[in-house]
C-alpha positions in Angstrom: -2.0 -14.9 8.2 -2.3 -11.1 8.5 -5.2 -9.5 10.2 -7.9 -7.9 8.0 -7.2 -4.6 9.8 -4.1 -4.4 7.6 -6.3 -3.9 4.6 -6.8 -0.2 3.9 -9.1 1.6 1.5 -6.2 4.1 0.9 -4.4 1.3 -0.9 -7.1 1.3 -3.6 -8.0 4.9 -3.6 -5.7 6.2 -6.3 -6.2 3.2 -8.5 -10.0 3.4 -8.2 -10.0 7.1 -9.1 -7.8 6.4 -12.2 -10.1 3.5 -13.2 -13.3 5.7 -12.8 -11.6 8.5 -14.7 -10.7 6.1 -17.5 -14.2 4.7 -17.7 -15.7 8.2 -17.9 -13.2 9.3 -20.6 -13.9 6.1 -22.6 -17.6 6.8 -22.9 -17.1 10.4 -24.2 -18.3 10.1 -27.8 -16.9 13.3 -29.3 -13.4 14.6 -28.5 -11.7 17.7 -29.8 -8.4 17.6 -31.7 -6.4 18.2 -28.5 -7.7 15.2 -26.6 -7.6 13.0 -29.7 -3.9 13.8 -30.1 -3.3 13.4 -26.4 -4.9 9.9 -26.2 -2.8 8.8 -29.2 0.5 9.5 -27.5 -0.6 9.0 -23.9 0.3 5.2 -23.6 3.8 5.8 -25.0 4.3 8.8 -22.8 3.2 7.0 -19.6 5.4 4.0 -20.4 8.4 6.3 -21.0 7.9 8.2 -17.8 6.6 5.4 -15.5 9.0 2.9 -17.0 12.0 5.2 -16.5 10.9 5.8 -12.9 10.7 2.0 -12.2 14.0 1.4 -14.0 15.9 4.0 -12.0 14.6 2.6 -8.7 15.0 -1.0 -9.8 11.3 -1.9 -9.6 11.5 -4.7 -12.2 8.2 -6.2 -11.4 6.4 -3.0 -12.1 8.5 -2.3 -15.2 7.6 -5.6 -16.8 3.9 -5.1 -15.9 4.0 -1.8 -17.8 5.8 -3.4 -20.8 3.3 -6.2 -20.9 0.3 -3.8 -21.0 2.1 -1.7 -23.6 2.8 -4.6 -25.9 -0.9 -5.6 -25.8 -1.8 -1.9 -26.5 0.6 -1.8 -29.5 -0.7 -5.0 -31.0 -4.4 -4.1 -30.6 -3.8 -0.4 -31.5 -2.5 -1.6 -34.9 -5.8 -3.4 -35.4 -8.1 -0.6 -34.3 -6.2 2.0 -36.4 -6.7 -0.2 -39.5 -10.4 -0.7 -38.6 -10.9 3.1 -38.1 -9.1 4.0 -41.4 -10.6 1.3 -43.6 -13.9 0.5 -42.0 -13.0 -3.2 -41.8 -10.7 -5.4 -39.7 -7.5 -6.9 -40.9 -7.3 -10.6 -41.8 -5.3 -11.4 -38.7 -7.4 -9.2 -36.4 -9.3 -12.1 -34.8 -6.3 -14.3 -34.0 -4.3 -11.3 -32.7 -7.2 -10.1 -30.5 -7.9 -13.6 -29.1 -4.2 -14.1 -28.3 -4.1 -10.8 -26.4 -7.3 -11.8 -24.5 -5.5 -15.0 -23.4 -1.9 -13.9 -22.9 -2.5 -10.4 -21.4 -4.1 -11.7 -18.2 -1.7 -14.6 -18.1 1.4 -12.5 -18.2 -0.1 -9.8 -16.1 -0.8 -12.3 -13.3 2.6 -13.9 -13.6 4.5 -10.7 -13.4 2.3 -9.2 -10.7 2.9 -12.2 -8.4 6.6 -12.6 -9.4 8.5 -11.2 -6.4 11.9 -9.5 -7.0 14.9 -11.5 -6.1 18.3 -10.6 -4.7 20.2 -10.9 -7.9 18.5 -8.1 -9.9 20.3 -8.8 -13.2 19.4 -12.5 -13.1 15.8 -11.6 -12.2 15.6 -9.2 -15.1 17.0 -11.8 -17.5 14.5 -14.4 -16.3 11.6 -12.0 -16.7 12.7 -11.0 -20.2 13.2 -14.6 -21.1 9.6 -15.5 -20.1 8.3 -12.6 -22.2 10.5 -13.5 -25.2 9.5 -17.2 -25.0 5.8 -16.5 -24.8 5.9 -13.9 -27.5 8.0 -16.0 -29.8 5.8 -19.0 -29.5 2.6 -17.0 -30.0 4.1 -15.2 -33.0 5.4 -18.4 -34.6 2.0 -20.1 -34.2 0.2 -17.0 -35.6 2.4 -16.8 -38.6 2.6 -20.6 -39.4 -0.9 -21.9 -38.4 -3.2 -18.9 -38.2 -6.4 -20.8 -39.0 -5.7 -23.7 -36.7 -4.7 -21.4 -33.9 -7.8 -19.3 -34.4 -10.0 -22.4 -34.3 -8.3 -23.6 -31.1 -8.6 -20.3 -29.4 -12.3 -19.7 -30.4 -13.4 -23.3 -29.5 -16.2 -23.5 -26.9 -14.8 -26.2 -24.6 -17.5 -26.0 -21.8 -20.9 -25.4 -23.5 -22.7 -25.6 -20.2 -20.7 -22.6 -18.9 -20.9 -20.6 -22.0 -23.3 -17.6 -22.0 -24.5 -15.1 -24.5 -23.0 -12.3 -22.4 -19.5 -13.6 -23.1 -17.8 -11.3 -25.5 -14.3 -12.8 -25.2 -13.1 -16.3 -26.0 -14.0 -18.8 -23.4 -10.4 -19.6 -22.5 -9.8 -16.0 -21.4 -12.3 -16.1 -18.6 -10.7 -18.8 -16.5 -7.3 -17.2 -17.0 -8.7 -13.8 -15.9 -10.4 -15.5 -12.9 -7.2 -17.4 -11.9 -5.1 -14.2 -12.1 -7.6 -12.3 -10.1 -7.7 -14.9 -7.3 -3.9 -15.1 -7.3 -3.6 -11.3 -7.0 -6.4 -11.2 -4.4 -4.5 -13.8 -2.2 -1.3 -11.9 -2.7 -3.0 -8.7 -1.5 -4.6 -10.4 1.5 -1.3 -12.0 2.5 0.7 -8.7 2.1 -1.6 -5.6 1.8 0.2 -2.8 0.0 -0.7 -0.2 -2.6 1.1 -2.0 -5.4 -0.9 -5.2 -4.9 -4.1 -3.2 -4.8 -3.1 -1.4 -8.0 -2.5 -4.8 -9.7 -6.0 -6.0 -8.7 -7.7 -2.8 -9.9 -5.6 -2.8 -13.1 -6.6 -6.4 -14.0 -10.3 -5.3 -13.6 -9.7 -2.4 -15.9 -8.1 -4.7 -18.6 -11.0 -7.1 -18.3 -13.5 -4.3 -18.9 -11.4 -2.8 -21.8 -10.9 -5.8 -24.0 -14.6 -6.3 -25.1 -14.8 -2.6 -25.8 -11.7 -2.3 -27.9 -13.4 -2.1 -31.3 -16.6 -0.6 -29.9 -15.7 2.6 -28.0 -13.1 4.9 -29.6 -9.9 5.4 -27.7 -10.9 2.9 -25.0 -7.7 1.0 -25.6 -5.5 4.0 -25.4 -7.2 5.4 -22.3 -7.5 2.2 -20.2 -3.9 0.9 -21.0 -2.6 4.4 -20.0 -4.7 4.3 -16.8 -3.5 0.8 -15.8 0.2 1.8 -16.3 -0.5 5.0 -14.3 -2.0 2.9 -11.5 1.2 0.9 -11.3 3.4 4.1 -11.4 1.2 5.8 -8.7 1.4 2.7 -6.5 5.2 2.8 -6.7 5.1 6.5 -5.8 2.7 5.8 -2.9 5.0 3.1 -1.5 8.0 5.3 -1.9 6.2 8.0 0.1 5.3 5.4 2.8 9.0 4.3 3.0 10.1 7.9 3.5 7.3 9.1 5.9 6.1 6.0 7.7 7.9 3.9 10.3 8.1 0.3 9.1 8.1 -1.4 12.5 5.2 0.4 14.2 3.2 1.7 11.2 3.1 5.2 12.6 4.2 8.3 10.7 7.9 8.8 11.1 10.3 11.6 12.0 10.1 13.2 8.6 6.3 13.2 8.6 6.5 14.9 12.1 8.8 17.6 10.8 6.5 18.2 7.9 3.4 18.4 10.1 5.1 20.8 12.5 5.6 23.3 9.7 1.8 23.4 9.1 0.7 23.9 12.7 -1.3 27.0 13.6 -0.7 29.4 16.5 -2.2 27.1 19.1 -1.1 23.6 19.6 0.3 21.1 22.1 3.2 18.7 21.6 4.0 15.7 23.8 7.1 13.5 23.9 6.7 9.9 25.1 9.4 7.5 26.1 9.2 3.8 27.1 10.6 3.4 30.6 13.8 1.4 31.0 13.5 0.1 27.4 17.2 -0.8 27.2 17.0 -2.9 30.3 13.8 -4.6 28.9 15.7 -5.4 25.7 18.6 -6.8 27.5 16.4 -9.0 29.6 13.9 -10.3 27.1 15.6 -9.8 23.7 15.1 -7.5 20.8 12.1 -9.5 19.3 10.1 -8.8 22.5 11.4 -5.3 22.5 10.0 -4.8 19.0 6.7 -6.2 20.3 6.7 -3.6 23.0 7.2 -0.8 20.6 4.4 -2.0 18.4 2.1 -2.3 21.4 2.9 1.3 22.6 2.5 2.6 19.0 -0.9 0.9 18.6 -2.1 2.5 21.8 -0.8 5.9 21.0 -2.3 5.7 17.6 -5.7 5.6 19.3 -5.2 8.7 21.4 -8.4 10.7 21.7 -8.8 14.5 21.7 -7.6 15.0 18.2 -4.0 13.9 18.8 -1.8 12.3 16.2 1.1 10.0 17.2 4.5 9.8 15.4 7.5 7.6 15.8 10.2 10.0 16.8 13.1 7.5 17.0 14.2 4.6 19.1 11.7 4.1 22.0 10.5 7.8 21.7 7.2 8.9 20.3 5.6 12.3 19.7 2.0 13.3 19.9 0.7 16.4 18.1 -2.5 18.2 19.2 -3.3 20.9 16.7 -5.6 23.7 17.9 -5.7 22.5 21.4 -4.8 23.8 24.9 -2.8 22.0 27.6 -5.9 21.6 29.8 -7.7 19.9 26.9 -4.9 17.5 26.1 -3.8 16.3 29.6 -6.8 14.0 30.3 -6.3 12.2 27.0 -2.6 11.7 27.6 -3.4 10.4 31.1 -5.8 7.9 29.7 -3.2 6.5 27.2 -0.6 6.3 29.9 -2.9 4.3 32.2 -4.0 2.0 29.3 -0.4 1.1 28.5 0.5 0.6 32.2 -2.5 -1.8 32.7 -1.8 -3.8 29.6 -0.1 -7.1 30.4 2.2 -8.6 27.8 2.4 -12.3 27.9 5.8 -13.6 27.0 5.2 -16.4 24.4 6.7 -18.3 21.5 6.7 -16.1 18.4 5.6 -19.1 16.4 2.4 -19.4 18.5 0.9 -16.0 18.1 -2.8 -15.5 18.4 -4.8 -14.8 15.3 -6.7 -11.9 16.6 -7.2 -9.6 19.6 -10.0 -11.7 21.1 -7.8 -14.9 21.1 -5.0 -12.8 22.6 -7.2 -11.7 25.5 -8.4 -15.2 26.1 -4.8 -16.5 26.3 -3.7 -13.7 28.6 -6.7 -14.4 30.9 -6.4 -18.2 31.0 -2.7 -18.8 30.8 -0.3 -18.9 33.8 2.7 -17.9 31.7 4.8 -15.0 32.9 3.7 -11.6 31.8 5.1 -8.0 32.1 3.6 -4.6 31.8 5.4 -1.6 30.3 5.1 2.0 31.4 5.7 5.2 29.6 6.7 8.7 30.7 5.2 11.7 28.9 6.4 15.3 28.7 4.0 17.8 27.2 4.3 21.5 26.3 1.9 24.1 24.9 3.0 26.7 22.6 3.8 30.0 24.4 3.9 33.5 22.8 7.6 33.7 23.2 8.2 30.4 21.3 8.5 31.2 17.6 8.9 27.7 16.1 7.5 24.3 16.8 11.0 23.0 17.4 11.2 25.2 20.5 7.9 23.8 21.8 9.2 20.2 21.1 12.3 21.0 23.1 10.2 22.1 26.0 8.2 18.9 25.8 11.5 17.0 25.7 12.6 18.8 28.9 9.3 17.9 30.5 9.9 14.3 29.6 13.2 14.4 31.4 11.3 15.8 34.4 8.8 13.0 34.2 11.7 10.5 34.3 13.2 12.2 37.3 9.8 12.2 39.0 9.7 8.4 39.0 8.5 7.6 35.5 5.1 6.3 34.5 3.6 9.8 34.7 2.7 12.9 32.6 4.5 16.1 33.3 3.8 19.4 31.6 6.5 21.9 30.9 7.0 24.2 33.9 4.6 22.3 36.0 4.8 19.5 38.6 4.2 15.8 38.1 0.6 14.7 37.3 -0.4 11.3 38.6 1.3 7.9 38.2 0.1 4.3 38.2 1.9 1.0 38.4 0.3 -2.3 38.1 1.6 -5.9 37.8 5.3 -6.4 37.0 6.1 -3.0 35.5 9.3 -2.5 33.7 10.1 1.0 34.9 
């Protein structure tokens, strides 16, 4: 079970902004010709652009989510256009609307929770088969038994649970609720922007359906926003894959290079290396080695003094202090070095990991199992007037890191200066 700390507001930020923008636009009563024309073509435009993006990058789950929303938009848009032009609904409006209220959350929840498989073509065929089967059965029943189907859909099965506030058929509410719980569990188990967008999009669809014939362009706007949420989540995850290190969760090398291009005239760069990491890997295995890297990354991520940590590569990390001097940064780096050196890692079975930090501390305090501590060496450099690029400063920090290694490791050394302090506790690897 993942820790709640993996849940981030940033996962929901883009989707919530799109949802709020859609709500605000839907309540605008009078629109000029430009916006009227835009809202008429917006869902199709979003599907073409977002769907093409998902297809190119083989994001089939997101593609079928968009297609599902667009099919519901197309069916309901036909009804709302007729109502707007003739002042009355079509004969099949009720049964089509009720079918959309039932099948839209059902298919949205199924496709949102349907993980991609290894065989992409087979996966695509299976998704298409589900969509075709559900659509064919619904169309066949609607064409052959419209009145019976309408009566079955509109029937109030649980009178005690029915309220005057319900503006959809009763069956749609448990389907929406089940889909929401399913997507909520999915996000809790695997927090990521796409799962957050699916949750927010389902909320938007739930709000949209009762307003379809009441607020003009509600259908066009909200369906477009939901598809945009999915496309934005795909772009967000693509950005994370390119700029964030998957193992440690820190920003990666590409993010560091981009950040260095936006530094001002005064800054400090630090290079950090895990001491004797190869020997540690050979002794304890790569799984424990990955645990060490995540530990070091989690401590470096909490560096004070305005520093920002990055995964540079392998067992090396970089820390950026923008607008700071060497004297201001050294105490914060010393604190991080000491915190890591004093942290004891208990070697345990990977299947018996603690659920949270408190349980982990209790196990480390009460268990007699073997434990090790890891140390790091840090080289730090402040930008000098003769250094024109951040790359030159980073090179100086790297040279200072080599000096720290030569000074015995587990210490912080500034470029051009002598070793500054060292601490070793427990069974230090280095």
